[in-house]
N, C-alpha and C positions, 0 to 999 in steps of 0.2 A: 354256636353260630360264629362263623368266621367273619372277619372285618368286611370282606367284599360283599357277603350276603347281607350283612347289617346295613351297609351303605346303599345297596340296591333297594332294600325294604324301606329305608328312609326316603329315598328318591320317589319310590312308588307311592308312599303315603302322601307326600307333598303334591305329587301329580294328581292323585285322586281328589285332593282338596281343591285344586284348581279346576278339575273337570266337573265336579259336582257343586258344592256350596258356593264357591266364588263365582262360578259361571252364572248362577241364578242372579246374584247381585249385579254382576256386570251386564247381563241381558236386560234386567229391569232398568238400570240406569241408562243404558244405550237406547232402549225403547222410549224412555221418558224424554230424553233429549231430542230424539228423532221425530217422534209423533206429537209430543206436546209443545216442545220449544222450537220445532222445525230447525234444529241444529244438529248436524251430523258429526258425531265423534266416533272414530273407528276403534273404540276400546274392545268391542267384541271380537273384531278381526285380530287385533293385537294379542288378545288372550288366546285365541285359537292357534295363532302362529306359534306362540310360546309353547302351548300344550303339544302341538304336532312336532315341534323341534325336539322337545324333551322325550316324547314317545319314540321318535325316530332314533334318537341317540341311544336310548335303552335297547331298541331293537337291534342296533348294530353290535351290541354286546352279546347278543344271543341270536345269531343268524339261523333261520330255519327255512325249509322249502316254501312254507306258506308265505314268508316274507317276499320271496322272489315272485311267486305267483300272484299274490293279491296286490302288492304295492309296485314292484319294479316293472311288471308287465304293462300296466296302464301308463306309468311314467315314460317308458320306452316308446309306447305307441304315440303319446302326446308329442314327444320330442321329434319323432320321425314324421308324423303327419303334419305338423305345423308348417314346415316349408312348402308342402303341397297345397295347404290352404292359402298360404300367401300367394303362390303362383296362380291358383285358380281365381281367387277373389280380388287379388291386388291389394295394395296397402291403402285402403280407403276406410278410415275408422268408422264412418257412418253407414257404409254399404258392404264393404268386403271384409278383409281380415282386421280384427280389432284385438290387439294384444291384451288390453285391459279386461275385455269381456271374456276372452279365452282363459286367462289366468284366474279370474274370479270364479268362473264356472268349474274349472278342473280342480282348483285348490280345495274346494268344498268336497268334491268327490274323493280326492286324495286324503283329506282329513278323515272322512268317514272310514275309508279302507285302512288307514293307519291306526285309528283307535280300535277297530275290530281286531286287527292283527296283534296289537299290543295286549288286548285282553286275553287272546288265545295263548300267545307265547308266554306271558307272565301270569297265567291263571292261578298257579299255586301261591305265588307271592301276593297276588291281589286278594285271593280268598282269605289270607291271614289278616287282612285289614277289615274284616267284618263287612264285606262289600254289600251283602244283602241289606243290612241295616242302613248303610250309606245311601243306597238307591231308594230304599223305602222313605228315608228322611228327605231325600231329594224330591221325590214326588209329593210328599206331605207339605214341604215348603212352597212348592209351586201351587199346590191346591189351596194353601192358606192365602197366597196372593190373589188367586182367582176368587175365592169366597169373599175376602175383604172388599175387592173391587166390585163384586156383584151386589153386595149389601150396601156399600157406601155410595156407589155410582162413580167413584174415581177410577181412572184407567181408560182404556180404549175399547170401543165396541168392536166386536168381531167382524161385523159386516158394515153397518152404517148407523149413525145416530138417528137418522130419520126412518129407517126401516130395518128389519132383521131382528135377531135375538142373540144375546150372548156377549160375554166380555172376554178379552184376552189379557186383562190387567195392563201392565206396561210392556208386555212382550210384543214383538213385532208381527209374527206370522201365526195365524190361528190354526192352520192345518199342521204346521210343524209342532205347535204346542199340543194339539189334540193327540197326535201319534205318540208324543213323548209321555204325556200323562196316562194314556192308555197302557203303554208298555210298563210304566212305573207301577200301575195297578197290578199288572201280571206279576212283576217281580216282587211287589209287596205281598202278593198272595203266597209266593214261595217262602218269603220271610215269615209269614204268619204260620204256615204249616211246618216250618223247620223246628219250631218250638211253640206250639199253639198257646195263645194267650189273648185275652179280650182287649188288651191295649193294642196289640198288633192288629187284631181284627178291626178295631175302631179306626186305626190309621188307614188300613186298606179300604174300608168303606168310605172314608172321607176323600181319599184320592179318587176313588171310583165315581162318587157322586159329583165331584168337582168337574169331571170331564164333561158332564152334561151342560155345565154353565158356559162352556165355550161356544156351544151352539153350532158346531160343524157336523156334517154327516159322518165323517170319520170318527169323531168323538162319541156322538150319541148312539149310532148304530154299533160301533165297535164295543163300547162299554156294555151295551145291552146284551150283546152276544157273550162277552166274557163273564158278566155277572150271572147270567143264566147257567153257563158252564160251571162256574164256581159254586153256585148254590146246589146244583145237581151232585157235584163231587162231595160237598159237605154232608148232604142229606143221605146219599146212597152208597158212597164208596169210602170216604175218609174214616180211618180207624187209628186214633191216637195211640201212641205207645204207652203213655202214662195212664194207669187205671183210673186215677182221680179225674183226669181230663175226660176220659171216656164216659164216666158217670155223669159229669156235668153236661157234656155234649148231648148225651141221650135225653136229658131233661130239656135242654134248650132247642133241640131240633124242631119241635112244633112251633116254637117262638120264632126261630129263624125262618121257617117256611112261610108262616103267615106275615112276618115282617117283610119278607121279600115281596110277597104278593101285594102288600100294602104299599111298598115303595114303588113298585111297577105301576100300580093304579094311580098313585098320587103324582108320580113324575110324568106319566102319560097325560093325565088331566091338566097338569100345570103347563106342560109344553104346548098342549093343544090350545089352551086358552091364551097363552102368551105369544104363540106364533102368529104373525100377520100373513097376508097373502104371499109375500115374497118367500117367507120361510116354508109355508105349506107347499109352495110350488117346488122349492129345492128338495123337499123330502118326499115328494111324490115319485112314483116309479118312473115317470117320464123325465123328471128332473134329475134323478139319480143316473138314468141311462145316458142322458146328454150333459153330464156334469161339466165336461171340458170340451164339448163339441165346437164351441166358438173358437177355441184355440187349436184343438187337434185337427180340425178340418183343413185349415190352411197349412198345418204341418204335414199332413198326409199328402196334400197337393204338392208341397215343396219336395217331399221325398220322391213322389212319383215323377217329377221332372228332372231328377238327378241323372247325370251320365253314369255309365256302368262303373267307372273308376271312382266317381264321387259317391256312388252308392256303397262302395266298399270302404273307402277311407273318410267319407264325409267332406264337408266344406268348412267345418268349424261352427261353433255355436253362434258367433256373431252374425254370420250369413243367414242362419235359420231364424234367429230372433228378429233380424231386420225384415225378413220376408213376412213373418207373422204380424209384426207391428204395422207394416204397410197394408197388409190384407184387411186388418180389422180397423184401420185408420186410427191407430193408437197415437196419443199425443207425445210420443217419444220415438227415438230411432230404433229401440229394441224392446221386444216383449217376449218374456219367457212363455213356454207352452204349458208348463205346470203339469205335465204328464211325462214322467221320467223316461218311459220307453220311447215315446215319440221324440223327445229331446235328444236322447242318446243316438237314436237311429238317424235323425236328421242332421245332428251336429257331427257325430263321429263315424257314421256309416256302419255297415254290417260288422266289420272287424272291430271297430271301437265298442259297439254295444256288447259283443261277445266277450271282449276283454274286461269290460267294466262290470257286467252283470253275472258272468260265470261264477264268481265266488258266492253270490247271494243265492243263485239257483242250486249250487252245490250244497250250501248249508241247509236249504229247504229239503232236498232229497236225503241228505244225511240225517236230518231230524225225523223225516218220514220213516226211513229205514230203522232208525234207533227205536222209534215208538212201537212199530209193529213187531220188532224182535222181542222187546220186553216192555210192555206198556206200563207207564206210571205217570203221576201228575206232573212231575218235573219235565219229563220228555214231551208230554202233551203241551205244556206251557211253551217250551222251546219251539215245537211245531206250530203252535198258534202264532207266535211272533214271526217266525221265518216265512210262513205261508201268507199271513195277512200283510206282511211288509211288501211282498211282491205284488199282491193284489192291489194294495193302496198305491204303490208306485205306478201301476198301469192306469188306474182309474182316476186317482186324485193327485198324484205327484207328491212333491215335497218329502221324498224319502232319501234318495241317494246323496242329497246335499244337506240333509237335516243334521246340523251339528249338535242339536240338543238331544236327539234320540240315539246318536251314534254310540255313546258309552253303554246305554242300556241294551241296545241290540248286541253290542260286542260282548257284554257279560252273558247274555242269554245264549249266544252262540258258543261261548267258551264252555258252557255246561256240558256240551256234547263231548268235550275232550277230557272230562273228569271220569273217575271210576264210578261205579254204581253207588258207592256210599260216601262220596266225598264232596257233597254240595251243601250240607247243612251249615247254617250260620247262626250260632247261638247269640 
């Protein structure tokens, strides 16, 4: 190993430490100060700025076409469109162009795109850091925080102390957390199958079950779908390489099956008795279909009233947020739509949404093509992540700006760029 390669590996190792374990601690501290002490300290933002700066620095050392497409194109759009937004809306911080709102919104999208690109470009070096184990532990630590908060009562309710169900510990956003822990479960499943062991299986099960404790639709429905897929794979398809493991698994398959059925019945019964009318309404078909209608309806009305040039380039996020806040009589000047497609279309217009979403759509179709060409569990897991990501972005939001889920999504996408036999992590 030459000195330059060794230096890069060292930098990547430290960057992964900041992205995963340190970020958990920082997010918990930030959430505690914000939600419990009502004191805002921007340590989470500082950490993400540091991570993004380091990732961008490493990307400049290895320029690839994907860097220009995924990162530079959105940056160029934002720089060129901003003057137009200023002219259209005027410099009125509470009604027109608001630089703070624009930077806050775009910087989170840029962070996500930067992390995804970093994981793809440096996939070989990241793989050497036992990344599957790191992400599995990342999910396990988050699960631990959720379980402790659920058992002790410390932490923050997902919905409200007076109604609803679930805890988000000291993390700020329930939907962000749900998607993160769901994808951590998917990644931990790959870690479990890379070298099957009961310890890894227990970690995966713990991560999966903790998703239910958050009490969001994304978490409960998402993990129910994934666990059903996982059980079907274990029972009917999975064939371990080690003869000893095959014998053990053959013996335990009936136990796994009946254990899964018991877990489903127990979890369903527990949630049914724990849910109040508010939660039952949220999980009804009508509640799922109209999950964001209170916010998306004003956004659609806003989009429908745009001039043709505004429909192409947008008017900026601040203008959209102000319109939505005014429409629903929100007690602030701005209100996010929380449905990513509506926000991008309303804020950045047709051109902006194409620039920002095209990488994610491409990854989904690439995963779909890869799976049907040569199906296996790894490719199905990647397809599940890329497809569900877009579905959640449209219906529930909290995807394109989700800093917690960005590295997990980035790793899963990077698997499509590996060779057929280069993804195991012992």
